[in-house]
C-alpha positions in Angstrom: 2.2 -20.4 1.4 3.2 -23.7 -0.6 4.0 -23.9 -4.2 0.4 -25.2 -5.4 -1.2 -22.4 -3.6 0.8 -19.9 -4.5 0.5 -20.7 -8.3 -3.9 -21.0 -7.8 -3.3 -16.8 -6.4 -1.5 -16.4 -9.4 -3.6 -17.4 -12.2 -6.7 -16.0 -9.7 -5.3 -12.5 -9.6 -4.9 -12.9 -13.7 -8.1 -14.0 -13.9 -9.7 -11.5 -11.9 -8.0 -8.9 -14.2 -10.1 -10.0 -17.7 -13.2 -10.4 -15.6 -13.1 -7.5 -13.9 -11.2 -4.8 -16.8 -9.3 -2.3 -17.2 -10.6 -0.1 -14.4 -9.6 -2.7 -12.1 -6.1 -3.2 -10.5 -5.3 -6.8 -8.8 -2.8 -7.7 -6.7 -1.1 -10.7 -5.1 1.1 -10.3 -2.2 3.1 -13.0 -0.6 4.0 -12.8 3.3 6.7 -14.3 4.2 9.9 -13.7 6.8 11.8 -12.4 4.4 9.3 -10.0 3.9 6.7 -9.3 1.2 6.8 -9.4 -2.3 4.6 -8.8 -5.2 3.7 -12.5 -6.8 1.3 -11.6 -9.3 0.0 -8.2 -10.8 -2.8 -7.5 -13.4 -3.8 -3.9 -14.9 -1.0 -2.5 -13.4 -1.0 0.6 -15.7 -3.2 2.1 -13.1 -0.5 2.3 -10.4 2.6 1.7 -12.7 3.9 -0.6 -10.2 5.7 -3.9 -10.9 6.5 -7.2 -9.2 9.1 -5.2 -8.0 7.6 -2.7 -6.2 6.5 -2.9 -2.3 3.9 -3.6 -0.3 1.6 -0.2 0.2 1.9 1.4 3.4 -1.8 0.8 4.3 -0.7 -2.7 3.9 2.5 -3.1 5.7 0.6 -1.0 8.7 -2.4 -3.8 8.8 0.2 -6.7 8.9 2.1 -5.2 11.4 -1.0 -4.3 13.5 -2.0 -7.8 12.8 -5.7 -6.6 11.9 -5.6 -9.8 9.4 -6.7 -11.7 13.5 -9.7 -9.4 13.9 -11.4 -9.3 10.0 -11.1 -11.2 6.9 -10.9 -8.4 4.7 -11.1 -4.9 3.9 -13.7 -3.3 1.6 -13.6 0.4 0.1 -11.4 2.6 1.2 -9.6 5.7 -0.3 -6.4 4.7 -2.1 -4.4 7.5 -4.6 -1.6 6.4 -7.1 1.3 9.0 -7.6 -0.4 10.3 -10.6 -3.0 11.4 -8.0 -5.6 9.1 -9.3 -8.2 8.2 -6.9 -9.5 4.7 -6.3 -11.4 2.3 -4.3 -9.6 -0.7 -2.7 -10.4 -3.8 -1.4 -7.9 -6.2 0.5 -8.6 -9.9 1.1 -6.4 -11.8 3.8 -5.2 -15.0 2.6 -4.3 -16.9 6.1 -3.3 -20.3 7.2 -5.0 -20.6 10.6 -4.2 -17.6 12.9 -0.8 -16.8 10.4 -0.8 -14.3 7.5 0.6 -16.1 4.5 -1.0 -13.5 1.4 -2.7 -10.4 0.6 -4.9 -10.0 -2.3 -5.9 -6.3 -3.8 -8.3 -5.1 -6.0 -8.2 -1.1 -6.5 -11.3 0.5 -9.1 -10.3 3.0 -11.0 -13.6 5.3 -10.6 -12.1 7.9 -12.9 -14.6 6.8 -15.8 -17.4 6.5 -13.8 -17.4 10.1 -11.7 -16.5 11.8 -15.5 -20.3 10.0 -16.6 -22.2 11.1 -13.6 -20.9 14.5 -13.7 -21.4 14.6 -17.5 -25.3 13.2 -17.2 -26.1 15.6 -14.4 -24.8 18.8 -16.4 -26.5 17.6 -19.9 -29.9 17.1 -17.9 -29.0 20.3 -16.3 -30.0 18.3 -12.8 -28.9 21.3 -10.7 -28.5 20.5 -7.3 -28.4 17.0 -7.9 -24.7 16.2 -7.0 -26.1 17.0 -3.9 -27.0 13.3 -3.5 -23.3 12.3 -4.6 -21.7 10.0 -2.5 -19.9 12.2 0.7 -16.9 9.8 -0.3 -16.4 12.0 -3.8 -16.4 15.5 -2.3 -14.2 14.6 0.5 -12.1 12.9 -2.1 -12.2 16.3 -4.6 -11.0 18.0 -1.2 -8.1 15.9 0.3 -7.2 13.6 -2.3 -3.7 13.8 -0.9 -5.2 12.5 2.7 -6.2 9.0 1.3 -5.7 5.8 3.5 -3.6 4.0 1.1 -0.7 5.3 -1.0 0.2 2.7 -4.2 3.8 3.7 -4.2 6.4 2.0 -7.1 9.5 1.5 -5.0 10.3 1.2 -1.1 11.8 4.9 -1.5 8.9 6.3 -2.7 7.5 4.8 1.1 10.1 6.3 2.8 9.7 9.2 1.3 6.4 9.9 3.1 7.2 9.2 6.5 10.8 10.3 7.1 12.1 13.8 5.8 14.8 12.7 3.1 15.9 16.5 3.1 17.6 16.1 6.6 19.1 12.4 5.7 21.0 14.2 2.7 21.7 17.3 4.3 25.4 15.5 5.0 24.3 16.4 8.9 25.4 13.1 11.5 22.2 11.8 12.9 21.8 11.4 16.7 22.0 7.8 18.0 18.4 8.8 19.4 17.7 10.5 16.1 18.2 7.4 14.2 16.4 5.4 17.1 13.1 7.5 16.4 13.3 7.0 12.2 13.7 3.3 12.7 10.9 3.2 15.4 8.4 5.5 13.4 9.0 3.2 10.2 8.7 -0.3 12.2 5.5 1.4 13.8 4.3 1.6 10.5 5.5 -1.7 9.6 7.9 -0.5 6.7 10.1 -3.8 7.5 7.5 -6.0 6.4 8.6 -5.2 3.0 11.1 -7.1 1.6 14.4 -5.6 1.0 13.7 -2.2 3.2 16.4 -3.2 5.9 19.1 -2.6 3.7 17.4 0.8 1.8 16.8 2.3 5.3 20.8 1.2 6.4 21.7 2.9 3.6 19.7 6.2 4.4 20.6 6.0 7.3 24.8 5.5 6.8 24.5 2.4 9.7 24.7 -0.8 8.7 22.5 -3.9 8.3 23.1 -5.3 11.9 23.0 -1.9 13.7 19.5 -1.8 11.8 18.7 -5.3 13.5 19.5 -4.1 16.7 17.2 -1.7 16.8 14.1 -3.8 15.6 15.2 -6.2 18.3 15.1 -4.0 21.1 11.8 -2.5 19.4 10.1 -5.9 19.4 10.9 -6.3 23.6 9.4 -3.3 24.4 
Protein backbone atom coordinates (compact mmCIF):
# COMPACT_ATOMS: atom_id res chain seq x y z
CA UNK A 1 0.00 0.00 0.00
CA UNK A 2 1.50 3.32 -1.03
CA UNK A 3 1.33 6.57 0.94
CA UNK A 4 -1.56 7.99 -1.12
CA UNK A 5 -3.71 4.92 -0.51
CA UNK A 6 -2.82 4.96 3.18
CA UNK A 7 -3.82 8.62 3.49
CA UNK A 8 -7.11 7.95 1.66
CA UNK A 9 -8.14 5.18 4.08
CA UNK A 10 -7.06 7.21 7.11
CA UNK A 11 -9.38 10.02 5.99
CA UNK A 12 -12.14 7.50 5.22
CA UNK A 13 -11.80 6.03 8.73
CA UNK A 14 -12.36 9.39 10.42
CA UNK A 15 -15.12 10.30 7.95
CA UNK A 16 -17.06 7.11 8.72
CA UNK A 17 -16.49 7.65 12.44
CA UNK A 18 -18.19 11.04 12.29
CA UNK A 19 -20.99 9.99 9.93
CA UNK A 20 -21.93 6.81 11.79
CA UNK A 21 -21.64 8.38 15.24
CA UNK A 22 -20.30 7.58 18.68
CA UNK A 23 -21.67 4.04 18.79
CA UNK A 24 -19.52 2.93 15.87
CA UNK A 25 -15.80 2.27 16.16
CA UNK A 26 -13.95 2.37 12.82
CA UNK A 27 -10.46 0.90 12.54
CA UNK A 28 -8.02 0.85 9.62
CA UNK A 29 -5.23 -1.75 9.79
CA UNK A 30 -2.24 -1.86 7.47
CA UNK A 31 -1.00 -5.34 6.60
CA UNK A 32 2.65 -5.69 5.54
CA UNK A 33 5.56 -8.14 5.69
CA UNK A 34 6.60 -6.55 8.99
CA UNK A 35 3.18 -7.37 10.47
CA UNK A 36 -0.05 -5.49 11.02
CA UNK A 37 -0.58 -2.15 12.71
CA UNK A 38 -3.43 0.29 13.27
CA UNK A 39 -3.01 3.33 11.02
CA UNK A 40 -6.21 5.08 12.13
CA UNK A 41 -9.04 4.57 14.62
CA UNK A 42 -12.22 6.57 15.23
CA UNK A 43 -14.45 6.44 18.32
CA UNK A 44 -11.93 4.29 20.15
CA UNK A 45 -13.73 4.89 23.46
CA UNK A 46 -15.76 1.80 22.57
CA UNK A 47 -12.87 -0.67 22.90
CA UNK A 48 -10.22 1.53 24.51
CA UNK A 49 -7.74 0.62 21.79
CA UNK A 50 -5.13 2.94 20.28
CA UNK A 51 -2.77 2.94 17.31
CA UNK A 52 -0.42 0.79 19.40
CA UNK A 53 -3.02 -1.96 19.78
CA UNK A 54 -2.65 -5.21 17.81
CA UNK A 55 -4.75 -6.86 15.17
CA UNK A 56 -7.60 -8.79 16.81
CA UNK A 57 -7.49 -12.54 17.30
CA UNK A 58 -10.20 -13.10 14.67
CA UNK A 59 -8.57 -10.82 12.11
CA UNK A 60 -5.20 -12.51 12.68
CA UNK A 61 -6.79 -15.88 12.03
CA UNK A 62 -8.53 -14.62 8.88
CA UNK A 63 -5.20 -13.33 7.57
CA UNK A 64 -3.46 -16.60 8.41
CA UNK A 65 -6.17 -18.66 6.68
CA UNK A 66 -6.24 -16.24 3.72
CA UNK A 67 -10.00 -15.81 4.00
CA UNK A 68 -9.67 -12.70 1.86
CA UNK A 69 -9.09 -14.89 -1.19
CA UNK A 70 -12.59 -16.34 -0.86
CA UNK A 71 -14.58 -13.24 0.08
CA UNK A 72 -14.28 -9.47 0.02
CA UNK A 73 -15.83 -8.78 3.43
CA UNK A 74 -17.53 -10.23 6.51
CA UNK A 75 -20.61 -8.68 8.09
CA UNK A 76 -22.46 -8.83 11.40
CA UNK A 77 -20.38 -11.16 13.53
CA UNK A 78 -20.15 -11.05 17.32
CA UNK A 79 -17.38 -9.19 19.09
CA UNK A 80 -16.64 -8.07 22.63
CA UNK A 81 -14.35 -5.63 24.42
CA UNK A 82 -12.35 -6.11 27.62
CA UNK A 83 -15.26 -4.39 29.37
CA UNK A 84 -17.55 -7.21 28.10
CA UNK A 85 -19.40 -4.75 25.90
CA UNK A 86 -21.12 -6.71 23.14
CA UNK A 87 -20.63 -5.47 19.60
CA UNK A 88 -21.56 -6.29 16.02
CA UNK A 89 -18.46 -6.38 13.86
CA UNK A 90 -17.87 -6.12 10.12
CA UNK A 91 -14.58 -6.40 8.22
CA UNK A 92 -13.67 -5.23 4.72
CA UNK A 93 -10.53 -6.67 3.11
CA UNK A 94 -8.41 -4.13 1.23
CA UNK A 95 -6.64 -6.01 -1.55
CA UNK A 96 -4.30 -5.42 -4.46
CA UNK A 97 -5.25 -8.32 -6.69
CA UNK A 98 -4.72 -11.36 -4.41
CA UNK A 99 -2.51 -9.57 -1.92
CA UNK A 100 -4.01 -8.30 1.33
CA UNK A 101 -2.69 -4.82 2.16
CA UNK A 102 -5.20 -3.59 4.72
CA UNK A 103 -8.36 -4.21 6.71
CA UNK A 104 -11.16 -1.77 7.48
CA UNK A 105 -13.30 -2.76 10.48
CA UNK A 106 -16.55 -1.29 11.81
CA UNK A 107 -17.73 -2.31 15.29
CA UNK A 108 -21.23 -1.31 16.36
CA UNK A 109 -21.95 -0.95 20.08
CA UNK A 110 -25.63 -1.95 20.31
CA UNK A 111 -25.93 -1.44 24.08
CA UNK A 112 -28.19 1.62 23.85
CA UNK A 113 -30.27 0.08 21.07
CA UNK A 114 -30.90 -3.13 23.02
CA UNK A 115 -31.75 -1.14 26.15
CA UNK A 116 -34.26 0.97 24.19
CA UNK A 117 -35.96 -2.12 22.75
CA UNK A 118 -36.28 -3.72 26.17
CA UNK A 119 -37.63 -0.45 27.60
CA UNK A 120 -40.34 -0.28 24.94
CA UNK A 121 -41.32 -3.88 25.70
CA UNK A 122 -41.50 -3.04 29.41
CA UNK A 123 -43.46 0.21 28.95
CA UNK A 124 -45.99 -1.34 26.60
CA UNK A 125 -46.23 -4.52 28.65
CA UNK A 126 -45.62 -6.58 25.55
CA UNK A 127 -45.41 -9.93 27.27
CA UNK A 128 -43.90 -12.62 25.12
CA UNK A 129 -42.70 -10.07 22.58
CA UNK A 130 -39.09 -10.80 23.49
CA UNK A 131 -39.57 -14.16 21.78
CA UNK A 132 -39.37 -12.25 18.52
CA UNK A 133 -36.10 -10.54 19.35
CA UNK A 134 -33.13 -11.74 17.31
CA UNK A 135 -31.84 -15.05 18.56
CA UNK A 136 -28.34 -13.61 18.47
CA UNK A 137 -29.18 -11.27 21.34
CA UNK A 138 -30.34 -14.13 23.55
CA UNK A 139 -27.16 -15.95 22.65
CA UNK A 140 -25.12 -12.88 23.52
CA UNK A 141 -26.56 -12.88 27.03
CA UNK A 142 -25.79 -16.56 27.38
CA UNK A 143 -22.24 -16.78 26.06
CA UNK A 144 -20.76 -13.31 25.89
CA UNK A 145 -17.30 -14.75 26.43
CA UNK A 146 -17.69 -17.02 23.40
CA UNK A 147 -17.82 -14.09 20.99
CA UNK A 148 -16.12 -14.56 17.64
CA UNK A 149 -13.80 -11.59 18.11
CA UNK A 150 -12.15 -10.05 21.15
CA UNK A 151 -10.99 -6.44 20.80
CA UNK A 152 -7.78 -6.52 22.83
CA UNK A 153 -5.59 -3.55 23.64
CA UNK A 154 -2.28 -5.42 23.64
CA UNK A 155 -0.53 -8.47 22.24
CA UNK A 156 -0.19 -9.74 25.80
CA UNK A 157 -3.99 -9.76 26.12
CA UNK A 158 -4.30 -11.88 22.99
CA UNK A 159 -1.57 -14.26 24.14
CA UNK A 160 -3.32 -14.66 27.49
CA UNK A 161 -6.40 -15.87 25.62
CA UNK A 162 -4.45 -18.55 23.81
CA UNK A 163 -1.76 -19.84 26.17
CA UNK A 164 -1.41 -20.56 29.89
CA UNK A 165 0.54 -17.57 31.21
CA UNK A 166 0.54 -19.07 34.71
CA UNK A 167 2.63 -21.93 33.38
CA UNK A 168 5.04 -19.56 31.67
CA UNK A 169 5.39 -17.42 34.80
CA UNK A 170 5.78 -20.36 37.17
CA UNK A 171 9.51 -20.63 36.58
CA UNK A 172 9.03 -24.16 35.23
CA UNK A 173 11.46 -24.88 32.38
CA UNK A 174 9.53 -25.72 29.23
CA UNK A 175 10.71 -28.55 27.02
CA UNK A 176 11.43 -28.03 23.33
CA UNK A 177 8.23 -29.95 22.57
CA UNK A 178 6.14 -27.66 24.78
CA UNK A 179 7.66 -24.56 23.19
CA UNK A 180 7.00 -25.97 19.75
CA UNK A 181 3.38 -26.75 20.66
CA UNK A 182 2.83 -23.20 21.95
CA UNK A 183 4.36 -21.59 18.88
CA UNK A 184 2.40 -23.96 16.62
CA UNK A 185 -0.87 -22.96 18.31
CA UNK A 186 -0.08 -19.26 18.03
CA UNK A 187 0.96 -19.71 14.39
CA UNK A 188 -2.34 -21.38 13.50
CA UNK A 189 -4.17 -18.54 15.23
CA UNK A 190 -2.28 -16.04 13.10
CA UNK A 191 -0.72 -14.32 16.12
CA UNK A 192 2.58 -13.83 14.30
CA UNK A 193 0.81 -11.60 11.76
CA UNK A 194 0.77 -8.97 14.51
CA UNK A 195 3.66 -6.54 14.48
CA UNK A 196 5.96 -7.14 17.45
CA UNK A 197 4.54 -10.57 18.31
CA UNK A 198 7.78 -12.49 17.73
CA UNK A 199 9.80 -10.49 20.25
CA UNK A 200 7.07 -10.76 22.91
CA UNK A 201 6.64 -14.52 22.40
CA UNK A 202 10.42 -14.97 22.58
CA UNK A 203 10.49 -13.12 25.89
CA UNK A 204 7.60 -15.16 27.32
CA UNK A 205 9.16 -18.47 26.29
CA UNK A 206 12.62 -17.29 27.42
CA UNK A 207 14.19 -18.02 24.06
CA UNK A 208 15.83 -15.83 21.41
CA UNK A 209 13.98 -14.28 18.50
CA UNK A 210 16.04 -16.33 15.99
CA UNK A 211 14.80 -19.45 17.83
CA UNK A 212 11.20 -18.37 17.28
CA UNK A 213 11.96 -17.80 13.59
CA UNK A 214 13.45 -21.30 13.36
CA UNK A 215 10.31 -22.81 14.88
CA UNK A 216 8.17 -20.82 12.45
CA UNK A 217 10.24 -21.84 9.43
CA UNK A 218 9.73 -25.50 10.34
CA UNK A 219 5.96 -24.95 10.59
CA UNK A 220 5.83 -23.19 7.22
CA UNK A 221 7.48 -26.19 5.56
CA UNK A 222 4.83 -28.62 6.86
